N, C-alpha and C positions, 0 to 999 in steps of 0.2 A: 504494499499499500504505500502511495507516494505521501511524504510529509506535506502538511500545509504550512505555507509560509505567511507569515503576518508580519508585515512592517510597523515596528511599533514606533510612535513618534517620539523624538527627544523633546525633552521640557527644558524651554529656555527661560532665563530670568535675569533681571539686572542685578549686578552686584555693586555695591557702593558702602562707603562708611557710614558710621552712625549720624555723623555730622554733615549729612549730604546737602547741599544746596543747590539751586537751579544752575549755577554757573560752575559747579565742580563736574569733573569728568566720569563718566560712565563706562562700564565695561560689560560685554555680552559673555555670559558663562554658560555651557551646554554640560548636562549631566544626565545619566542613565541610572543613578542609584536611587530607584524609587521603585516599590513593588507594583505588580500589574494584577497578576492573578493569584498569587499567594504571597503572604508577607515575608517569606523566607526566601524567596526569589525576585531578583531585581530584573528591570527591564534589559539591563545589559545580559544578564545571564539567560534570559528567555531568548534573545537574539542568538545568543552563542549556542544555545541548545538546538535551535532549529537548524541553523548552518552546520552544527556537527552532524544531525540526522541526515540532512541533506546530503554531507560530504560522505558519511559512513555507511549510510543505508539503515533502514529502519530494522531493529532488532539487535544491531551490534552495539549493545550499551557499553561494552568494556572499552571500545576505541571512542565511544561518544563522550564518555566521561574523562578518558586520557586527554582528548581534545579540549573539554572544557576546563578541567584541573580544579575547578572549585566545588564539584560534586561528584559522588560515587556513582557507579552504575546503577544500584539500587533506586537512588533518588531520583536519577534522570529518567529511568524507566517508569516509575511511579507517577512522577510528575508529568511526562508526556502522554501517558496513557490516561490519567484523570482529566486533564484539561484540553487534549488535542485529539482523543479518539474516543473516549466514553462522554465527552461533554455534550449534551443534547443540542446545544447551540452550533458547534462544529459539524456535529454527525446530520443535522437536518440541512446544513448547507451543503455538505458533500452529497446528500441525497438529490437534492434539488439540481445541482449542477449535473449528476449523473443521469438524472431524467431528461434534462434539457438536451444533453448530447445524445441520448438515445432517441429522443423525439426528432432531432435533427438529421440523424443518420439512420433513421428507420426506412425499410423498403416498403411504403405505403403507396397505393394506387392514387395517380393524379386524377381528380374528377374532371369529366369533360364539361366544358361549358360553352355552349352555342353563342358565337358572336357575329355580328355583321361585318365589321372591319377590324382585322382582316377576316374574310368570309370564313365561317366555320360552323355551318348550318347542321342540324341533325340530319341523319342519312335519310329518312323518309318524307323530309319537308320539300315543299315546292321549290324553295330556293336551291336545294341540294339537286333537284332534277335540272334546274336551268342553268347550272354550273357545268354540264356536259361531262360528267363523271370526275371531276376534279376532287382529289383527296388532299384536304388541308394539312393533314399531319405529314404527309409525305412531300407536299408541294408539287404534286404531279398528277397526270391524268390517268383514269383507269385504262382508258382506250386511247392509244397514242394517235397521231395523225399518220396516215400510211402505215396502219398497224400492222400489216403482213409484209413489211418490208424485209424482214429476216426469212421469210421462207424461200425466196429466191437464192439465198447465201447458204442454207443448212446443208445441202448436198454437195458443196463444193469441196474439194480434198486436193491439195497440192502433193504431187508425188514426184519422185525423181526422173521417172521415165515418160513425162509428159512432153508432148511435141511442142514447138515453139508457138504455134498457132493455138494449140489448148491453152497452154500456160498464159498466153496473151488475153485470151477470152476470159480465162478466170480473173486475172488482174483487172479486165475491164468490169466484170460483174461486181467486184469489190469495190472499184471506184464509183461505180453506180450506187452502191448501197451508201458509201460515204457521203455522196451528194444528197440522198433521201434523207440521211440523219442530219445533215447540215440544215435541210429545210424543215425539218421536224423541230429542230432547235431554234431556227428563226422564227417559226410561228409562235414558239413558247415565249421568246424574247419579246415579241410584239404584244402578246397577251400580257405579260409581266410589266413591261414598260407603260403601256397605256391604261393599266387597270381595269382590263376587260374581265376578270374573273368575277367580280361582283356586278352583275349585269344590272340588278335593280338600282344599285347606286350610281351606276353610269347613265341609266335613263332619267333618274332624277336631277342630276347634275345638267344633263341635255334639256330638260324640260323648264328650267329656270330662264332661258333665253326666250326673247319673244318669237313668234311664228316665223317672221322673216329670217331671223338668225338661225333658226332650227333647219329651216329649208337649205341654207348655206352649210350648216353643220353635216347635214346628210350628204350633200354634194362633195364636200372636202373629206368626208371620212376615209374615203379609198385613198387618199394621197397622204393620211397621216403616218403610214409606215415608211413614206420617203423622208420626210422632214423631222420626224420624231415627235416624241410626245410633248416636249417643253415648247418646241417652235409652233407645234399644232395648236396648243392651248393659247399660245401667246396670239397667234393668227386669229382665232376665233373670238378672244376677248377684245382684240383691237377692232374687230369688224362689229362686235355688239356695242363697243363704244362709240364706234362711228354711226351706228344706227340711233343710239340715244340722242346724239349731238345732232344729227339730222331731224330727229323728231322734235327736238327742243327748238331748233332753228325754225321749222316749220310753224311750231306753235307762237313763236315770237313774230313771225311774219304776218300769221292771222292777227295777232294783237295790233300790229302796225297798220294792217288794212282796215281794221275797226277803228283807228284813230286812238288807240290806248298808248300812252306814253309812261305809266307807272306801273308797279306791280300791284298796288293798292286797286287800281281801277281793273287790272287783270283779274282779281279775284272776284270782284262784282261782276265783271263779263263772263266768267265761268259759272258763277253761280246762277246769274240770268238765263246763261245758255242751256244749263241744266234743267231748270225750270221750263223752258221753251220746248226742249225735246220730250221732257214728261207730258206735257200739254198735247203735243202732237201724236205721241204714242197712244194716249187716252181718246184722242179724236178718231183714230183709226183702229183701235183695238179690237172692234166688232166686224171689221171688214172681213176678216179671214174666217169667221165663224159663222156668217150667216147661212152658208150654204148646208151647214151642219145642224141647223137649228131642229130638224126634225129627228136627228138622231140624238137620244139622249145619253148614250155612253160616250160618243165623241165629243158632246158639249160638256160633259163633267170632266174629261180629260184636259180640254182646253182651259177650263176654269181653273184646275188644278197647277196647270202650266203658268197661267197668268199670276196665280197667288205666289208661285215659287219665284218668278220674275220679280214681284212687288216686295218679297221678303230678301231680295238680293242673291238668290240662289239661281244659277243659269242652269237651264235643263240640259241633260248630256244628248239625249236623242227627241228629236221632235216626234211626237205622237200623232199629229194630224197631218197628212199630206195629200197632195192632189196629184193625179196622173197628168201626163202631157195633155191630153184631151180635155183637161178640166173636169172630169168626172169624178165622183166620189170614189176614194179606195176603200177596200174591205175594212170592216172593223178590227180592232186589235184581237189577237187570240188570248183566249181565257187559258191561263196556264193551271188553274185549279186543278189538283188530282193528277197532273201529268207527271210521269216518272223522270227523274232527273231535276225536277224545279229546285229542290233543297240544295242542289249543288251549285245554283247560279247566284250571283250577287245582284243587287238591285239593278245595276246598269245592264247586266246581261238579260235579266228578266224583261226589261222594257224592250231591249233590242229584240228579242224574241216574240214579243208581243206585235211590235210594230212589222217585223219581217214575216209574222205568222209562220215561225218554225219552232217545232217541238224541241224541248230542251235536249232530249236524248241525241237527236240529229245534230243540233248546235254543238254540243260536245264533241261528238265524232268529228265535225268538221275542224273544229277548233284544234283539237289534237292532230289531225292531219297536217294543218297549216303549220303549227308549231314545229313538228317534226321535219317538215321540208325546209322551213326556214333554218333550223340548227343545222341540217346537213348542207344547205347551200350557202347560208352564212347571211341571207337575206331572201326575201321573197318579192316577186313583180305580181301584178294583178293578173296577168296573163297566166302565170304559174298556178296561181289561186283557181282561176277558172278551169285549168286543165284538171286540176285534182278534185274540185266539187262539180259534180255533175247535176246542177240546179239550175235555176233561173240566174242569168248574168247579173240582174239588178239586186238580187238577194246575195249573190256572192260578192258583190262590190260593196254593199254595206256592211257584211261581216268583215271583209278585208279592211275597209276604212276603220270600223270599230276597232279591230285588233291592233292596228297600227296605233290609233289614238290612245288606247289603254297601254300600249307598250309591249304587248304579248310578242309581237313580230316586228321586224325591221324590213324597210324597203331596200330592195336589191340595188 
């Protein structure tokens, strides 16, 4: 058992004569001739005992006493056992230190905690499926790009009696395999540098831009691998700033055309303009519902939409539409009791009602488009129409809805 070493402070006091005055000289004296644990053991002897035990080892009391010279071996052993081994204070301290060390070095399992950044979702979550088989613990994908590249190499064996042509052919196959590995690494580097693992976070960052900047973002995404992530972000941010400046300049030009020359007048102008827009909207709010006045269901949906607009909530999908000939469209589909309705969110339910598509079919079409988008890295409307053999107008609405909600991306 290792000895416990305690450093005992030395007591310092001022030494002076009895007739000491303020102008007399003083001297600092250090002493260790005072008891600490027992009256017969001074502080100096306590430190000497600890140093002797450390030098000679625990249990070698004969050499400990010989090194101390002021105590015999029985006194050294009894004092050390009483005050440093059997003392509850020191034993509890040693026990706590031992428990802390065991807890620090224990082989316990580290609990898994799902996080969004860096992306570590649970295995059965939707985000885990969106990450294309990415394994966060290994920082690698379950299925590699060009996953069967090794198959062309597994049967190659270099032997001494190969002809020059056969040897050159095998070398060419190995070179091709190396180029495929480089392409695999290049794609991983692009995904890592641009932060494409967490697709949901990437889409949230994209949606913070205005519609015009988002269109530019979609067009310039294919060039991001050429300029690099930092340069690409700077390019998009600079164009977003340019768009904001142009919009602000347009607003100031509108003020100048209206004869406004101060910001106080501009605030009044904006307030009056908003009131005018509200009055114009109220005057024309019944124009688009007059043809539905005989349809109670359509009228109720229109009233709900207007209530949402008045409350400041923008409806996602317009529930009342007209055909190109001006005729009234079919009423929305009633989803009550249809299988798969519980798997849809409110916006998807509204889409199925407007498009008149049963939830089961919508979920099947949605999954097919998601799979094709993951495989191709994007999806065009023509590809969506080739996958879904239904009315082209319904396919267009489903495609636009999935694009708007961020489920798929344009190619």
